[in-house]
N, C-alpha and C positions, 0 to 999 in steps of 0.2 A: 584659661583665657586671661590675658593680661589686660587690666583696665587702666593702668597708669604707665605709659611709656610715650616716647616721642620717636617718630619715624620720619625720615626725610624722603620725600618723593619727588620724582621728576617726570613730567609729561612732555613728550618730545613732539614738536611740530617740525616736520621734515619733508623734503621732496624726495621721491624715489628716483632711481636711475631707470627711466622708462625702458621697458623691453629687455631688462637685464636682471636676472635673479642674483647673479654674483655681484654686480655692481651695487644693487640695493642692500644686499647682505653686508657688504663692506661698510656702508654708511651706518647700518645698525650697530656693527661692532665698534665703530668709531664713536657713535653717540653713547653707547654703554660706557666706554672708557671715560668719555668727557663727563657724563653724569656722575660716575663713581668718584671722579676727581673733585667734583663739587660736593661730595659727601652724601649723594643719593644712595638709599638702600632699596628703593623701588624705582624701576624705570618702565614707562608705559609708552608704547608706540601706536600709530594709527591703525585703522581698520585695513585688513588685507594688504599691509604695506609691502610685504615681499611676495612677488616682485613688484606689484603696483596694483592699485584699485582698477577694476575694469571700467574706466571712464568711457571707453568706446561704446559700451552697451547703453549709455545714456544719450548718446548723440547719433547712433546709427540704428536703423531699423534691423530687426533680426535677419532679414533676408540678405543683408549686405555685411553682417558682422562676422561671417564665418572665418575669414582670414585672421582677424584679430583674436577671435576666440581660440583658434588653433594655436596662435602664437602664445597665448596665455597658458594653454596646456603645456607647451614646451618649456616655459619658464617657471611653472608652478612648483610648489614645494612638496616633496614626499616626506612623510613622517613615519618613522625616523629616516634621517638622511643627512647629507653634508650640511645643510642649513641648520638643522636642529643640533647637530654635533658642534658646529661653530658657535652658536649662541649659548649652548650649554656650557661650553668651555669658557666663554667670556663671563657668564654669570658666576661660575665657580671661581674664576681667577680674580674677579673684582668683588666677589661676595655680595652680589646684588640679586634681588628678585626682578625678573623681567617678564612683562606681558607683551607678547608679539602677535600681531595679526598677519596671517598668511593666506594666500590662495593654496589650498591643500589639494593635491592630486591623489586620488585613490582609484587606481586603475582607470576606468573610463569616465570618471566623474570628478568634478571640481567642487570644493566646499569653501565657504567663508569660515575660516578656523582661527580660534584664539588659543595660543600656546602660553602656558604659564610655567616658567622655570623658577625653581627655588634657588636660594643663594649657594647651595651646594651643587648646582648644575642639573639637578634632577627635573625631569618634565613631570610636574605634579597635576596638570590639567590640560586636556585637549578637548575643546568643545567646538561644535559647529553651530553656526547661526541657525536657529530653528525654522525661520521663515525668511528667505531672501525677499527683498523689497522690490515690488514693481518690476523695473527693467532687469534687476539682478536675477530674476527667476529664469531668465534665458541663459544664465552663466553658471549658477551654482545649484547643487542639490540641497535638500532640506536636512537639517540636523535632527537629533532626537533629544529626549529628556535626560539622557545620561550625562549631558554636559551642564545641566542645571545644578551645579555643585559649588559649595563654598569650601575652600581648601585652607588648612592650617599651613602657614609658611613662616619664614624667618621674620616677616614684618607684620604678622597677624593673620586674621582670617580674611581671605581674599575671594571676592566673586567678580564675575565679568559678564558683560553683554555687549553686543555690537549694534550700534546705530539704532534703527527703529525697533529693535527688540525692546527698547525702553518704552515703546508705546504698547507693549503687552504687559498690563499690570500684574497678571498672574505669574509671568516669568520673573518679573522683579520681586514679587512677593515670595516666590520660592527661594530666592537668595536671602531675602530679609528674614524669613523664618529660620534660616540656618545661621543667623547672627553674624552677617558679614560686617567686618570693621572697615575694610577698604573695598570700595567698588571701582573696578577698572572699566572705563567706558571708551569706546572707539567709534569714530566717525571718519568718513573719507576726506572731508574738506574740499575746498576748491570746486564747489558745486552750488548751483541754484542762486547764490548771491546772499545778501545780508539776511534775508528771511530765514535761510537755513541756519545761519549763525545764531540768530535770535531764538530759533526753535531749540537748538542745542542748549543754549543758556537756560531756558525754562526747564528743559528736560532734566539736565544734570543737577540743577539746584533743587528741583522738586524731589528727585530721588534721595538726595542727601538729607533733606528735611524729613521725608516720610520714613526712610530707613534708619535715620540717626547714625549715619556713617559718613566717612570721607568718600568723595568721588574724585578720582584722577582720570581726566579725560584728555585724549590726544586726537588731533586731526591732522591730516596731511596737507601739503601745500604744493601747488603747481606754479612754476614760473611761466611768464608769458610765452617763452620759447617752447616749453613743454606743451602748453595748450595748443600751440600751432602744430606741434607734432601729432597730436591726437586728432585734430580736425583742421582742415584749411578753410572751412566755412566760417566766415566772420560772424554770421548770425548765431551759429552754434557755439562759437568761442565764448560768447557772452554768458552762457550758462555754465561754463567751467571756470568760474571766478567767485571769490567771496566764500562764504560758508565755512570759514575757519574759526574755531573757538577752542583753543587748547587751554585748559584751565584746571585748577585744583580747588575743590569746594569743601567747606567744613560741614559738620553735622547740623549746624544752625543755618545752613543755606547761604553762607557768605563766602566770597572769594578769599583765599588765603594768600594769593599773590596776584599781580596783574595778569590777566589772560593775554594770550598771543593770538592775534586775529589776522596777521599778515606776515609773510616771510618765514624763514626758519628760525628756530629758537627752542628754549626749554623753559617751561614753567616749573619752578622749584619751590617747595614749601615744606615746613615741618608740620607733621600731623600729631597733635597732642591728644592722646586717646582719652584723657580725662573729659574732653568735650563730648565724647560719645555718651558718657554717663550723664553729663549735664543736660543733654538733649533728651535722653530717654527717661530721665527722672520725671519729666513733664508729659512725654508722649512716647510710649513704646508700642509700636504697631503690632508687634508679635508677642507682647507681654501684657501689662496691665491695661493697655488700651484696646486689646483684641476682644472679640466676642465669639470664641469657638463654639459656644452653644447655639449661635445663630448662623455663622459663616465659617466654612472650612475650605481649604484648598487641597485638592487631590493631585498628586504629581506622579507620573509614570516615569521613573528614572532608568528603566531597563533600556539597553541599546537595541536598535533595530537589527533584525537578522532576516535575510532573504531566503535562508534555507534552514529547516529544522531537521535534525537527524532523528529518524524513527528507529526504534529497536527492531531487529530482525526477529521474526517469529521463533520462539524457542530459545532465543539468546538471553543472557542475563540483562536485566534493565540497566541502562546507563544513566547516570545523573544528568539532568538537563542543565544547560548553562543559563536558562532564562530565570529571571528573578521576579518575584511578586512583591511590589512595593505597596504597603498599606497607605491609606489616606494620610496626608500630612496635616496635623492640626495647625491652625493659624497661630496658636500660642505655644505649642510644644509638640514637636514631631513624634515624640514617644507616647503621646496621649492615647489611651485606648479608645476605640471606635466601636459602637454597637455593630453586631454581625449583620443587622439588616439595614445598616446605613447606606445611603446612596447619595452621590453628589447632586446638589440642585443643578438643574439644567444650565443656569447662568454661570456656574463655576466649574462644570465638568470639562 
């Protein structure tokens, strides 16, 4: 792990091409090129940006949103597929790490998925939002713990969460315990108003302080014309405004460049990794400030499987693909755990 380096990051605030996977993907590719031209080595896009966040589910009751939900199915991203190939090629061509949010279609289900591409174009992380929030539960399925991973990339150790996953302290701690250096956060933007932007501000700055890492956060933005496309009801249009806060936060909880709260643009800043050590010297939540003798986090990182293959009687036993993950210590994931240890109910 490198403790002294400088990485330039770009958080992209951008509007989708509503109802068009291809159109939005073209905007992604253009933004990657633009960020790379500015010297960025890491580019972060908003939550489920391709093809677009399901704003319809926030302003329509479930009984009326079937048509829009079906349209989202048709425009959703299959992984792997043409969208991932195009973004992979762009990451490789410009030698940048890319974190992209997509609506992923897996057969008959949709998921809020974060895709992390390394600078060589390889897809090094595909994770699904573990619990869709409120209205989102009518649109997406749930992810599993296999995505709670921090990945070594060309820009350092990178972790990611989407939107209100940041209100799950155990999910955040799972990434902190893996020593993330850069945390990529994504929110939808253009929702709820200023209170949502204020909540994002508190959330990302707190995580930076608690984790002692950089947070690169991207939110999307809708133009007034796009809001009208989503709903003609002027009363509902009011809740599809504001809520944008694209920002880059340092390990001491400070903004490293001016945030973007309206319109399209990029927040670009240099991440000086020596600031991580400076912060953790005083407070390392998963090191000298942890108390694993009192509190531990248990993480189940195996993927969900709806079918288990059982051996036929008399046939040689086949190795199972399921994986048993031991409890993760808050201080060191390799720490031994007593055989009779069980997670306290408050942390299980």
